[in-house]
N, C-alpha and C positions, 0 to 999 in steps of 0.2 A: 917412681914405679917403673917407668919405661927403661931407665938406666939400669935398674937392678933385675930386670926380667931374665929368667934363666932360659937356657936353650931347650930344656925338656918342657913338655906341656904339663901344667899344674891343673889337675882335674880331680880334686878330692870329692868324696861323697858329701853332699849338703843335705842336712835334715831341715826341712821347712816346717815349722810348728805354727799351727793356727788354733789359738784358743777361741772358743765361741760360746756366747751366752745370748740366747734369744736373737739369733741372726738369720732367721728364715728368709729375709728379704734378699740378702746379698751373698750368702755363704757359697752357693753353687757358682756364682760368678767369680768369687775369689779362688775357689778350687780350680775352676777351668783356666784361669789366667796363669796359675802356678804350673799346671800340667802342660800348658802350651809354651812354657819357657824355652828359650834357645839352649839353655844349659840342661843337659839331659841326665847327668849323674846326680839325681836327687831322689829323696824319699819324702813324701808328704805325710805329716801326722796331724790329724784334726782331733782336737780334744773338746768335746761338748761338756761344758761345765754346768750340767743340770738345767738345760734350757727347758722352759715350760711352753714354748710355742712349737712350731713345726720344724725346727732346725733338725732334729733327729730324723724325721721323715724325709726331709729334703736331701740330706746327705746320703742316707741309705738308698733312696730311689736313684740318686745320681750314680752311685757306685754300681748298682744293679743294672741300670740302663746301659752304661758304657763298659761294663764288665772289667772294671779296673782291678788289677791284681794287687794283693797285699804288699808286693814288693814295691809298688809305686805309691800306694796310698793305704794308710792304716787309720782306722777310726775308733775312737774310744769315747764311751759315755760314762760320766761320773756324777756323783752328787755335787750340788753347788757348794763350792768352798771359796771361790774367788779366782781371779785370773792367775795369781802367783802359783796356786796349787795346780792349775791346768797346765801352765808352762813347765812346771817341774815334772809333772807326769810325762809330758811330751819329751822332755830331755832324757828322762830315765828310759823311755821306750825307743829312743833314737839310736842310730849307729854312726851318724855322720861325723866327720872331722870338724866341719863347720856347722854351727847351729844358727839358722836364720829364722827370725820371728816376724810374723805379719798379722795384723788384725783381720778379723773375719768380715769387716765391711770395707775392705780395701782390694784394689786390683793392681797386680804387679806388672810392670812393663816387661816386654818380652826378653830384653837383654839385661835386666836388673841383676839377676843372680850371677850371670857370667861376669858382669862388671864388678860385682861385690867380691867375688872369689879372687879376682886379680890382685886386690889389695892384700890378701892374705899370703901372697907369694913372698911378701916380706915377713920373715920369721919373728920380727920384733913387734908385729901388730897382733894384739890380742882381741880387739873388738873394733867394729866399724858401725857407724850410723849412716843410714842412707837418706836420700832426698825424698821428702813427702810433699806431694802437691794435692791441692783440693780439686776434685773433678768438678767440671762446670755444671751448675744447675740452673743457670740463667735467671738468678734472682740477685737483688742488691746484696743481701746477706752473703750469698755464695761468692759474689765478686769480691767483697771486702775480705772474706776469709782467704781467698786465693792470694790477694795482695799480702795479707798478714803472714801466711805461710812462706810466700816467696821471699819477703824481706827477712823473716826469722831464720830461714835456712841459709840465706845468703851470708848471714853473720857467722854461720858455722865454718865458713872458709877461714875466717880470722881465728876462731877457736882451734881449728885443726893446725894452723900454722904455729900458734903459740902453745900447742900441746895442752889445751885447756878445755877440750870438749867434755861436758858434764851431763848431757842428757842423751841416752840412747833410747829413743822412743820405741815403744812396743810395736808400732805400725811398720817399722822398717829398720831392723838392726841385726847384726850378725856377731857371733862370738866363736872363738876356738873352744872346742870341747874341753881342752885342758884347763881353761880358765875356771870352769865350774868345779873341777877337781881340786884346784888350788884354793879358791876363795869361797866355795859353796854355791848352792842354788839360789833361786830368787827368794827374797824374804816374804813369807806368806802373811806376816802381820802388818805389812805396809800397804797403804792404799795406792801408792805410786811405786810399785815394785820395780819399774824400769829405771826410775831416777835413783832409787836406793842402790840398785845394781851398778848403775853408772858411777855413782860416788864411791862405792866400795871398790870398784875396779881402779879408780884413780887413787884411792887411799893406798892400795897395794902397789902403786907405781907402774901399772900396766899401760903400755903405749896404745893409743887409740887413734882413729882417723875418721874423717868425714868423707863418705863415698858419694860424691855429688852426682855421678852418672848412674847410680843404682836407684832408680825412680819407682816409687809406689804412689798410686792415686787413692785418696781416701774420700769418704763422703763427709762433707761439712754439715753443720747444723742447718736445717732448712727453715727454721722459724726463730723468732726472738726468744720464745720460751725455751726452745731446745738449746739455743746458744747460751742463755743464762744458766740453765741447768748444767750444761757441759763445763762452763767456766767455773761455776761453784764447786763442781766435783774436782776439777783440776787444782783449784786453790786449796781445797781441803787436804 
């Protein structure tokens, strides 16, 4: 990346898409972290996928309180159809050259978007998956999940070297807009729309990379029951 860096500054518009369903607890923290990013050429698109809690109230109150312009943040409420539908709506409403996806229970590191963009200076890169870390919750389950994520994402180094990365997790991934024009939007009939998009990207021979310095912190399961339910959902 350093060897191929161009003399001119690469500052494309980045559309950050946040699909949300019943995320009243952490949605405003997620929004605040994105708006505080060191990379300023962004538009934030929050898509509420039919939440039945106070997510809608929280987002609208946040926008009103801080008087955020629609140029910086656009908010959409839709009937519940699933995460894939929410992501696709966000992509259709976006204008950015780079599409960045992040979960509504995550917090993005200040330089994450800036670091992610630098990988796309290489015109052969179509998608990039960032580094996800579990935020500390001072429990044994939380500590074990931190270790699990740390080792799991460490292996992505090898995947990237072998051009074999196959999971662009929805919590921290970026795509060129032209990718969706060529191979289509997210599959709305798939429970793991991020993995399906990852495999479809590889099927079409598109080059991808692991962006280790683009860090997002996510909330891990806080109880045994929550952990079991999470893993059952993933395996399904």
